[in-house]
C-alpha positions in Angstrom: -13.2 6.1 7.7 -10.9 3.1 7.7 -11.6 2.1 4.3 -10.6 5.5 3.0 -7.2 4.9 5.1 -6.6 2.0 3.0 -7.1 3.3 0.0 -4.8 6.1 0.7 -2.2 3.7 2.0 -2.4 1.3 -0.9 -2.2 3.9 -3.5 0.7 5.7 -1.7 2.7 2.6 -1.2 2.0 1.3 -4.8 5.0 3.3 -6.4 7.4 1.3 -4.0 6.1 -2.4 -4.6 8.2 -2.9 -7.7 11.6 -1.9 -5.9 10.6 -4.1 -2.8 9.9 -7.1 -4.9 12.9 -6.7 -6.8 14.9 -6.5 -3.5 13.2 -9.7 -2.4 14.4 -11.5 -5.7 18.1 -10.4 -4.8 17.7 -11.6 -1.4 16.3 -15.1 -2.5 19.3 -15.4 -5.0 21.8 -14.4 -2.2 20.5 -16.7 0.4 20.5 -19.6 -2.5 23.9 -18.8 -3.3 25.3 -18.2 0.3 23.7 -21.6 1.3 26.6 -23.4 -0.2 29.0 -22.0 2.4 29.0 -23.9 5.8 29.8 -22.4 9.2 29.8 -24.5 12.3 28.7 -21.5 14.5 25.6 -21.1 12.3 24.7 -24.8 12.0 21.0 -24.2 12.5 20.8 -21.3 10.3 22.7 -22.8 7.4 20.6 -26.2 7.4 19.0 -27.0 4.2 15.5 -26.7 5.8 16.1 -23.2 7.4 17.4 -21.8 4.1 14.5 -23.3 2.4 12.1 -21.9 4.9 13.6 -18.6 4.5 13.4 -18.5 0.9 9.9 -19.6 0.8 8.7 -17.0 3.4 10.5 -14.3 1.1 8.6 -15.8 -2.0 5.3 -15.7 -0.1 5.8 -12.1 0.8 6.7 -11.2 -2.9 3.5 -12.9 -3.9 1.5 -10.9 -1.4 3.0 -7.6 -2.5 2.5 -8.7 -6.3 -1.4 -9.4 -5.5 -1.8 -5.9 -3.7 -0.1 -4.4 -6.9 -2.5 -6.2 -9.1 -5.5 -5.4 -6.8 -4.6 -1.6 -7.1 -4.3 -1.9 -11.0 -7.7 -3.8 -11.3 -9.6 -1.3 -8.9 -8.1 1.8 -10.7 -9.0 0.3 -14.0 -12.6 -0.4 -12.7 -13.2 3.0 -11.4 -14.5 6.0 -13.1 -11.5 7.3 -15.1 -11.8 10.9 -13.6 -11.8 9.3 -10.0 -8.9 7.1 -11.1 -6.8 10.1 -12.5 -7.4 12.2 -9.1 -6.2 9.2 -7.1 -3.2 8.5 -9.2 -2.4 12.3 -9.2 -3.0 12.7 -5.5 -1.3 9.4 -4.0 1.0 7.8 -6.6 2.3 11.0 -8.4 2.2 12.6 -4.7 1.1 16.0 -5.9 -0.6 18.1 -3.4 -4.2 18.8 -3.3 -3.7 22.4 -4.3 -1.8 21.3 -7.3 -4.2 18.9 -8.5 -7.2 21.2 -7.9 -5.4 24.0 -9.8 -4.7 21.6 -12.8 -8.3 20.8 -13.0 -9.5 24.3 -12.6 -11.7 23.7 -9.4 -11.7 25.1 -5.9 -9.9 23.2 -3.2 -13.2 22.3 -1.4 -14.7 20.8 -4.6 -11.5 18.8 -5.1 -11.6 17.4 -1.8 -15.2 16.4 -2.1 -14.3 14.6 -5.6 -11.3 13.0 -3.9 -13.5 11.5 -1.2 -15.9 10.1 -4.1 -12.9 8.8 -6.0 -11.7 7.1 -2.6 -15.1 5.5 -2.2 -15.3 4.3 -5.8 -11.8 2.7 -5.5 -12.8 0.9 -2.1 -15.9 -0.2 -3.7 -13.8 -2.0 -6.4 -11.4 -3.4 -4.0 -14.4 -4.8 -2.0 -15.9 -6.2 -5.0 -12.7 -8.1 -5.6 -12.7 -9.5 -2.0 -10.3 -6.8 -0.3 -12.5 -5.2 2.2 -11.2 -3.6 5.3 -10.8 -6.8 7.4 -9.2 -8.8 4.7 -6.7 -6.1 4.1 -5.8 -5.9 7.8 -5.4 -9.7 7.9 -3.5 -9.8 4.6 -0.9 -7.2 5.3 -0.4 -7.5 9.0 3.2 -8.8 8.5 4.1 -5.8 6.1 5.2 -3.3 8.8 6.0 -0.7 6.4 2.7 -0.7 4.8 1.1 -0.8 8.4 3.3 2.3 9.1 2.0 4.1 6.4 -1.4 3.5 7.2 -0.9 4.6 10.7 0.5 7.8 9.4 -2.5 8.5 7.5 -4.5 7.7 10.3 -2.9 10.2 12.6 -3.2 12.9 10.0 -6.9 12.2 9.6 -7.2 12.4 13.4 -5.2 15.4 13.6 -7.4 17.1 11.0 -10.5 16.0 12.8 -9.1 17.3 16.2 -8.4 20.6 14.4 -12.1 20.7 13.1 -13.4 19.8 16.5 -11.4 22.7 18.1 -12.5 25.3 15.6 -16.3 24.4 16.0 -16.1 25.0 19.7 
């Protein structure tokens, strides 16, 4: 289900958002400071308009990433506490399913059912805030690294589905 892929993607990438936004701040500062230097061979790249456009583009990217961080925070806070904890342990802390299941004293199949319920709960909270599948795809289309994580989860799910289909034959 695409919605659960977005849940996994956003939760997994959450831990990197602060570092990336800090990096964007540093790039904005470097662009602003380096705009002072003039070079004839880069006349177009050093124009005030080009530098301002680049800085505005980076600031817009930072705002988009901060909005995703706030979306994840709000969605987790709105979820059932047990569901939120499963998602944090599994995707943000990057603990394996086996470790989380053992920590909770449940078998692995029960854990996966609870994880799926938690993902559905989280997605419902995001959708309630206006970030359904279509909105997320559009909003994050320029964030290649997030799309790469989404595709990785998609391939993993397809691999699991292919394995399950082969076992049922």
